[in-house]
N, C-alpha and C positions, 0 to 999 in steps of 0.2 A: 750272621752275627759275628763271625770271626773278624771281618773287616772293621766292624764297629768297635769291637773289643780291643783290637790292635791300635786303633786311632780314636780314642775316646772323645776328643773334642772336635773331631772333623764332622762337618755336615756334608752328607752325600746326596746328590741327585741320582735318580735311578740310572740314567745313562752313564754317568760317571762311575757309579758302583759297578756296572757291567764291565766297563773298560778296565777298571782297577782289578777286577777278578778274572778278566780274560773271557768273559761270557759273550755270547752273540748279542749284537745291538739291534737286531731286527725288532720291529714293533710288537709282534706277538710275544716275544721273550720279555721285552720291557714291561708289557702289560701284566704278565704273570708275576713278575717281581714286584711291580707296583701293588698288586693285590696282596701279595704275601707281606710286604712291608706295612700295608694298611692294617692287616690283621695283627702284626706285632705291635703297632701303635695302640690298637684297641685293647690288647692284652696288657699294656703297660710296660712292655719291654723296650720300646723305642719312643723317642719324642719326634714330633713333626713341627719344627720351628717355623715352617712356612710351607706354602703349597709346593708339593713335589720335592721337599727337602726332609731328610731323615738323619737322626743322630742318636747316639746312646743317651739314655736317661742320665741326668746329672743329679 
């Protein structure tokens, strides 16, 4: 959430978010993050403006 709060208008793709945060970019790690981001979208904390794209709620 910190990355989204620091860059409120930026739309992140999961792989870009991992690179931005210095996280591993292997497929299992990407899938875990994708699942967590999906949960945040369902909870109303993030928006999903397109497939695989996430951003802060505006």
